[in-house]
Every structure is written in structure tokens, then in C-alpha cells.
N, C-alpha and C positions, 0 to 999 in steps of 0.2 A: 504494500500500500504506500503510495507516494503522498507527499504533502499536498495540501489543497491549493497551493499557489503555483503559478506558472514558473517553470524552471528553464534556465538557458539550455541550449543544446549541449554546450560543453559541460554543464553540471550534470546533465543526464548521462553523458559519456563517462564522466568521473565516477558516478554511482555504478555504472556498468563495470568499470575497471575494478572497483572495490568488490563488487559481487563476484566477478571472475576470480579474484584472489581468494575470496572466502570459499569458493568451490574448488580451489586448486590445492596442490600440496605445498604451495608457497604462502608465506605470510609477510606482509609489508612491515618493515621496521621503521619506527619513528623516534625522533629525538627532539625535545623541546628546545627552541631557540638555537637550533643547530647552525643556522647560517650567519648569525651575527654576534653570538656570545659564546665564548669558549676559553680554554686555558692555553691551548697551543697555537691559536690562530693569531695572525697578524692583520689580516683583512677582515672587516666586519660588514662587507657588502653582499654576503651570500656566496662568495666564491670559495671560501674556506670553511671547514668545520673540524672539530676535534675528531669526529668520526672519519672524515675523509683523510685527514692527516695521518691517522693511524692505519686505516684499512685500504685507502686508495679510492673509497667511494663515499659519497654523501649517503645519509639515510634516505630511504624511499620517501619518508614523510618528515617534514620539518614543521614544528610548532612555532607560532608567534602568539602574542597576547595583547589584549587591549591596553595593558599597562604601558605599552610603547606609545600609545596616543598621548599619554600624560607625562612622558619624560622619564619613566622608571626604567624601562628596558630599551631605550632609544627614543626616537621621535617618529611621528607618523610618516613624514616624507621619507625618512631613512628606511623605515620598515617597508614602505611601498617598494622602494628600490630593491631591498633584500628579497621580497616576494617575487618580483619580476625576474631577478637573476636566478633564483632557485627554480622558478618555472622553466626558464631557458635550459636548465640543466636536467630537466625531467623529473622534478620532485613534485609531490602533492603537498599542499599547505593545509594545516589545521589551525584555526583561530580560537584560542581559549579566551576567557574573560574573567580575570580577577577584578571584579567591579569594586569601585570604592564605595565607602559608606557615604551616601549623598546627603546625609544629615550632619556631616562633620566638615570642617574646613571651609574654604571659600569656594569661589566659582570653579577653581581648577581641581578641586576634589583631592588635594594632596595629603589629607589626613587619613591614614589607614589604621595604625596600631598605636596604643594597645586597646583602643576603643572601637574596633571594627564592627562589633556586634551591637553597639548601643544606638539609641536614637529612633527605634521603630522604623528604620529605613524602608523595609520591604512593603509596608502598608502606605507610607507617605508618598511613595513615588508612583502609586497607581492613580488612574484618572480620579479627579476630585481631591487628591491629596496635595498638600502644599509644596511637595517636591516633584510633582509630575513634570512640570516644564523643565526642571533641571535634568531629570532623567531622560526626557526626550532629546535634550541637547546632546547627551552622551550617546544615545542611540543614533542620532544624526551623524556622529563621528564614525560609528561603525558602518553606516550606509555610505558615507563619503569614502572610507577606506576600501570597502568592497567595490566601489565604482572606480577608484583610482588604480586598483591593481589590474592592469591589462597585459595581455601577452603580446608576442611579436606581431600578431595580426590585428592588434588594437581591440581585441575582445576581452571582456571581463574574465579574470582567472577564477575558475571554480574552486571553492574551499569548503572545508568542514568547519562549521561553527559550533562551539561547545560552551554554552552559557550555563551559569548556575550549577556548576559541578559540585559533587560531594554534598548534595542537598540534604542528606540524611544525617549529617554531622552537626557539630555545634560551633564550628570555627569560622563560619561566614554568616553574614546577616540574613542570608536566605536559607539557613539551616533549619532543621526541624524544631529546635527550641525557640525559634523566633517567628516562624510562619507556620500556620497549620498546613496540612496537606492541600486543602482546598485553596488557601491563599497562595501557596507556592505554584500550584497548577495555573491559577488565574494570572499570576505574574509572568510565568513562562509563556503562556499563550498570548498575553498582551504584547510581550516583547517581540515575538515572532510576527504577530499580526501587524504591529507597527512597522517593523523592518520590511517585511515582504508584501504587506498589504498597502499601507499608506506610503511607504518610501519606495516600493517597487523593486527591492533587492531580489535578484533572481539567480544569484551565483553562489548561494550558501546552502549546503546540506546541513542538517541539524543533528547533533548528538546529545543524548541524555545519559549522564554518567554519575550515578550514585556511588558512594563509597562502599567497599566491601569490608567484611565478608557478607555475602548474601545467602540466606538460608532457604528461601522459598519464593515463589512467584508473587504471592501477596505482598511480601516485604518489598520486593523490587518495584512493584507497580503502585505502591501507595502514593507516590508523588509523580507518577508518569503523566505527562501532559496530553497524551493521546496520539493515535496513529497519524492524525492530520498534521501533527506538529513535529514529528521525530522521524529521522531516517535511520539512525544508528543507535543501537542499544549498547552502551558502554559500561565499563566498570573501572573504578580507580581502586587499586589494591597494592599496597607496598609491603615489602618483606622487612619488618622491623626487628631489630636485634637478631639478625640471622645466626642460626647454628644448625648443624646437621641434626635431622630428626625433629625439628620444631613444628612440623606439620603444615608449613606454609603452602607447599605445592598441593597438598591435599585440599586445603581450604580454597585455594585458587581454582582448582579443578571443579570442586563442588559448586562454587559460585558461577563459573562459566557454564556448567551444566544447566543451572537454573535459567540463566539468561538465554542460552541457546534454545531451550524449549519455548520460551516466550517469543523469541525471534521467529521461530518456525511458524508459530500460530499467528503472529502479526505481520509476517512478511517483511521483516527488517533484517539489517545487517548487524553483526556484533563486532566489538573491538575492545581490547584491553587499553583503555584510553589513557591511563597513567599507571605505571608500575616502576619498581626499582628496588635496589638493595640499600636499605637505610640502616647504617651502623648504630646510630644513636650513642648510647654509653659505651665507651671503649677505654682501654688503659690510657690512651692518648687524649681523651676528651670526648666531646660531642661532635658527631659528624652527621649532617643532614645529607645523606648519600653514602657513597663509598668512603671508607677510611683511607687516608693516604698510604697506610701499610697495616699489616696485621689483620686483614679481613679473614673472617672465619670460614667463608665458603668461596674459595678462589676460583671455582668453576661455576659461579652462579649463573652466568649467561647461558652456557651450554646445558647445564643441568635444568634450568628453568625452561629452556626450549624443549628439552626432552619431556619434561612434565606436561607442558602445554599440549604438545603434539601426541601425547599418549592417549588422549580422549578425542572423541568426535567433536565435542564442543570446542575444544582448543584448536583442532585442525580447521574449523570453520571460521575462526577469527579472520577478519579482513586485515587487521593490523594490531600491533602492540607499540606503545610509545613509552619511553623512559624520560625522566625529567632532565632539567638543564644543567650544563656545566658552568656554574656562575664563577667559581674560583677554584684554586688548588686545595681548598678545604671544604668546598661544597660542590660536588660533582657527582654525576650519575652514570657516566660511562668512563672507562679508564682512558688515560691520555699519555702522550709521550712528548717530551721537550728535549732540548739539548742537554739539560741538567738532570732530567728525571724520567724514569720509565715506570709506570704503575705496575704493580705485581699481577694485575688481572688483564693486562694488555693481550697476552697470548690467548687467553680464553675468549676475550671479545673478538679477536681476529678469527678464531675458529668459528665462533657464532656467526659473524658477518659473512663468512665464506661457506656456511652450511647451505645445502641445496634447499632447505626448508625456509630460508630467509631471503627476502628480496630487498636489495639495496637500490639506490638510484643508478641509472635512470629508470623510471617507471614507464615512460613513453618517449617517443623519439624527440630529438633535440630541436626540432623545428618549432616546438611549442604546441603541437597538435596533440590533444589527448587521444 
């Protein structure tokens, strides 16, 4: 079942490519901010990535975020250039949205933490609320970005749009502690209706991605906006404090089994929209991502691939995406520089070269999907 809005021809082709990979023995690999943020890169225009510098290939999917519209991870014009360059190299783009709390800060929305969940933001930005106009100005930036990202033929680049992720958690203002299921669904639908209905955006596929672990269909669908609003059923699930025998792969497989059955019933694609190895407490301190050394599961990438592809639900994923390499103490894929080579580089290279993983390019370099 497709969204109720008109889609561009290239977006339909992109969805076809994603479906082809979901039905094949290959899975697309994604990395957040791959084209413009990294540890080993010198160019930030989309021509380099930590992944490419290590393996010789960009990931098949690169993530960008609306944070770049507000100066946190670049600037909008720079991000548009990155997307265009990545497209020319045969990559698929996914746009996530770490939305600011519109009840805080000034017009530029620069106040995120520690008060990100305060101010009843999710209700006040809806029609009739005092922050609705402010929210619409933010959505207008998304529409502007979607329109500005054009390929070599001057046509809008199709992308995967993933708003309001991890909606069943309590760390964003759209989480389950701050909006009821009904309010969240109304907000999600309003956002898509505004972008695709009022603003006429036709080059965004939509992903819905609660946080895992997911135990059953009822749990996953509690905040589901509906088949008219979603193309991809996603899951965000990180491997926290990893150690052998901790049951992560089993929990991941069970969650993917649930989502796969829902996807078959609803005619949707599935994806592991965020995952990664999160060291957390180690002897050397706290690491949001891989530890610089002393990681307990040094074959995490290949062993996780084995676990995912051991079940039908895992084989049918269109893609998996790991988070960004922000610094040499906050990174999600290993990297190599002149001074340092991470202890998991060899495992990641084996992962990237595995016949079950698809790296860039996904389509021919003319820019045609």
C-alpha cells in the first residue's frame, strides 16, 4: 500500500530498488552523516567518508539530519551540496529529524538540552496551538531542502524521510511520556499532510521507527500513523554494553520477526533504521559507540550480519544503518588514520566485502535510479 499522495517517478523507482533488495540476498548498508562528518576525512562535501577511506566504497545509504538546517551538523546549503554529490556517486539518502523543542529558545530553535522534553511542545505546535506557525516554518525548511536537492538532470532527488523516531521512548518531546498514542499519530499525520499535501513535496518516502526491543505487533502498532502515511517499517535497536552471550542478537531477531509479519500484512518494506555497538561503561570511560580499544566483541559487524541473515525477517530487510562518526571518541564504524588503526577495522572490511552486503554505488553514476 502506497501513501495517499502523488509521488515523483524517481521516488517510485527508489521504492522499487528498496523492494528489490528486500527480496534479494543482499542488504543495503547505511551510515549516518557519512558524506560530511567523519574522523579520517579531509573533504566534507560528500566525496569522502570514513567508510570509503577504509573499504574503498561509500555506504549504499548515507544519512543526513534536519539538524544541519540549524547549524548543528553543517548548514542547509552545504548539506544540499553533500546530497547532490552523494547522489552522483550512486548513494541513497535518508533524512532523519532530531527536531528541536519549539517551546524553548528563540526563533532559531537553538535550545535542545537539558530541557528537550519540557514545555508541552508536541501539543502546542498543532493547529490552534501557539507554536503552530513556528512549527510550520520549520516544516517549510524541510520542503525547501527537498526541493533544492536535485540530480544531474535537474530533478528532485528521492529520499527516505524519518521523523519522530524512537517515539516509544522518553528522551524526545514526542515520546510516549509526553504525547498519548492518539496525539502522536495526529502529529505525525499532520506533518506529512502539511509537507506532501499543502507544500506538494513528492520526493520523500516515509519511515516509522520505534525503539526496540519489540515484543508483539500490538506494541509496535500502538503509535503507527497508518498505511497512508508510512512506506517503511523501521526499528532502532542498539547493542548496549556488549558481551558474548548477552542475548542481543536474539532480541534483535525476535523484534525483526514481529515487524516482518506486520510488513507482510500491510504491504510495507522493513529496515533496521538505527543500530550499532554502544560500549557505554568501559575501563577507559564512557563511549557512545565503539570504544577506541578494548571492545569486547571485535567481530561485531560480521557476527551481527550472520545473526540478521539467519532468519527470514532479517534477510528481508531493505537496509541497516549505523550511527555517525562524530569524533575519535564517538564513532560507530571503525576508522583508520595515519596515526591510528581501530582494532575492528578488519572485521568491518570483511563485513563490507561480504556478498550479503551492498555498498555504493546502488545505481549507475549518471544519477538515474
